[in-house]
C-alpha positions as CSV (number, residue, x, y, z in Angstrom):
1,X,14.8,-47.0,-6.5
2,X,14.6,-50.6,-7.4
3,X,13.8,-53.2,-4.7
4,X,16.3,-56.0,-4.5
5,X,14.1,-58.3,-2.4
6,X,10.4,-58.1,-2.0
7,X,8.8,-58.6,1.4
8,X,7.6,-62.0,0.4
9,X,11.1,-63.1,-0.6
10,X,12.5,-61.7,2.7
11,X,9.9,-63.6,4.7
12,X,10.6,-66.8,2.7
13,X,14.3,-66.5,3.5
14,X,13.6,-65.9,7.2
15,X,11.2,-68.9,7.3
16,X,13.8,-71.1,5.6
17,X,16.5,-70.1,8.0
18,X,14.2,-70.4,11.0
19,X,13.1,-73.9,10.0
20,X,16.7,-75.0,9.5
21,X,17.5,-73.8,13.0
22,X,14.5,-75.6,14.5
23,X,15.2,-78.9,12.7
24,X,19.0,-79.0,13.3
25,X,20.5,-81.5,15.7
26,X,21.1,-80.2,19.2
27,X,24.5,-79.9,20.9
28,X,24.6,-80.8,24.6
29,X,25.6,-78.0,26.9
30,X,28.8,-78.9,28.7
31,X,30.8,-77.2,31.4
32,X,34.4,-78.1,30.5
33,X,36.6,-75.3,29.1
34,X,36.7,-76.8,25.6
35,X,33.0,-77.0,25.0
36,X,32.5,-73.5,23.4
37,X,35.0,-74.5,20.7
38,X,32.3,-76.4,18.9
39,X,30.8,-72.9,18.0
40,X,32.3,-70.5,15.5
41,X,33.5,-67.1,16.6
42,X,31.1,-65.6,14.1
43,X,28.0,-63.5,14.5
44,X,24.8,-65.6,14.5
45,X,21.8,-67.1,16.2
46,X,21.4,-69.7,18.9
47,X,18.4,-71.6,20.1
48,X,18.1,-73.5,23.4
49,X,15.7,-76.4,23.6
50,X,14.3,-78.8,26.2
51,X,13.5,-81.8,24.0
52,X,11.6,-80.4,21.0
53,X,10.4,-77.3,22.9
54,X,12.2,-74.1,22.1
55,X,12.9,-72.3,25.3
56,X,15.0,-69.3,24.1
57,X,16.4,-67.8,20.9
58,X,19.2,-65.3,20.9
59,X,21.5,-63.4,18.6
60,X,25.1,-62.4,19.1
61,X,28.1,-60.9,17.5
62,X,30.3,-63.8,18.5
63,X,28.6,-67.3,19.0
64,X,31.6,-68.9,20.8
65,X,31.8,-66.1,23.3
66,X,28.1,-66.3,23.9
67,X,28.4,-70.0,24.6
68,X,30.9,-69.2,27.3
69,X,28.5,-66.5,28.7
70,X,25.6,-69.0,28.7
71,X,27.4,-71.0,31.4
72,X,27.8,-68.0,33.7
73,X,24.8,-66.8,35.7
74,X,25.9,-63.2,35.8
75,X,26.4,-63.1,32.0
76,X,23.1,-64.5,30.7
77,X,19.5,-63.6,31.5
78,X,18.3,-67.0,30.2
79,X,20.3,-68.8,32.9
80,X,19.0,-66.5,35.6
81,X,15.4,-66.9,34.4
82,X,15.7,-70.7,34.2
83,X,17.3,-70.9,37.7
84,X,14.6,-68.7,39.1
85,X,11.8,-70.8,37.6
86,X,13.4,-74.1,38.7
87,X,14.4,-73.1,42.3
88,X,12.4,-70.2,43.6
89,X,10.5,-71.4,46.6
90,X,13.3,-73.8,47.6
91,X,14.9,-73.3,51.0
92,X,18.0,-71.1,50.7
93,X,17.2,-69.8,47.3
94,X,18.4,-66.3,46.6
95,X,17.7,-64.8,43.1
96,X,20.7,-64.1,40.9
97,X,21.3,-60.9,38.9
98,X,24.0,-59.5,36.7
99,X,26.3,-58.9,39.7
100,X,25.6,-62.1,41.8
101,X,25.2,-65.8,41.1
102,X,22.7,-68.1,42.8
103,X,23.9,-69.9,46.0
104,X,26.5,-72.6,45.1
105,X,24.0,-75.5,45.6
106,X,21.6,-73.9,43.0
107,X,24.5,-73.1,40.6
108,X,25.5,-76.8,40.7
109,X,21.9,-78.0,40.2
110,X,21.4,-75.5,37.4
111,X,24.6,-76.7,35.6
112,X,23.4,-80.3,36.0
113,X,19.9,-79.4,34.6
114,X,21.4,-77.6,31.6
115,X,23.8,-80.4,30.9
116,X,21.3,-83.2,31.1
117,X,18.0,-81.6,29.9
118,X,18.9,-78.9,27.4
119,X,20.3,-78.8,23.9
120,X,21.5,-75.9,21.8
121,X,21.7,-75.1,18.0
122,X,23.9,-72.4,16.7
123,X,24.0,-70.9,13.2
124,X,26.4,-68.3,11.8
125,X,24.4,-65.4,10.3
126,X,26.3,-62.5,8.8
127,X,23.5,-60.4,7.7
128,X,20.0,-60.1,9.2
129,X,20.6,-62.0,12.5
130,X,18.4,-59.6,14.5
131,X,15.6,-60.0,12.0
132,X,16.0,-63.8,12.1
133,X,15.9,-63.9,15.9
134,X,12.8,-61.7,15.8
135,X,11.2,-64.0,13.3
136,X,11.9,-67.1,15.4
137,X,10.7,-65.4,18.6
138,X,7.6,-64.0,17.0
139,X,6.5,-67.3,15.4
140,X,7.7,-69.7,18.1
141,X,7.0,-67.7,21.3
142,X,9.8,-69.2,23.3
143,X,9.1,-69.3,27.1
144,X,12.2,-67.3,28.1
145,X,12.2,-64.6,25.5
146,X,10.4,-61.7,27.2
147,X,11.5,-58.7,25.2
148,X,9.4,-57.0,22.6
149,X,10.3,-56.5,19.0
150,X,13.0,-53.9,18.3
151,X,11.9,-50.6,16.8
């Protein structure tokens, strides 16, 4: 059987795409209903940044839908983890999970933090998006990516 791409070529492609993601201009995260329309409804990768620091990298089958999810605490683990880091220890704080949001005060503060402090980059990827996400996570070690490499 003939190899189409060698490991070194695959790694070079992953590194090229990874660097493109990391160097791309960031979109502000907004909470109006039209905001997700900036993103294509294609499979791909997204990276969330605080300034130049990569906080989270994810992959999805539909980028636009995932941008909607990112703004809902029950739908995105990054949002829950960020809220917990920012607000645990504050009076009235109750941790969120996939069936419950944070208390309203913390939801509003989290929305404000995300809108003013974070930026996002999205890139359609039709083949190898999981491998690209793993490459980015493995090399950049984003603070909020806790899972291990897929088998």
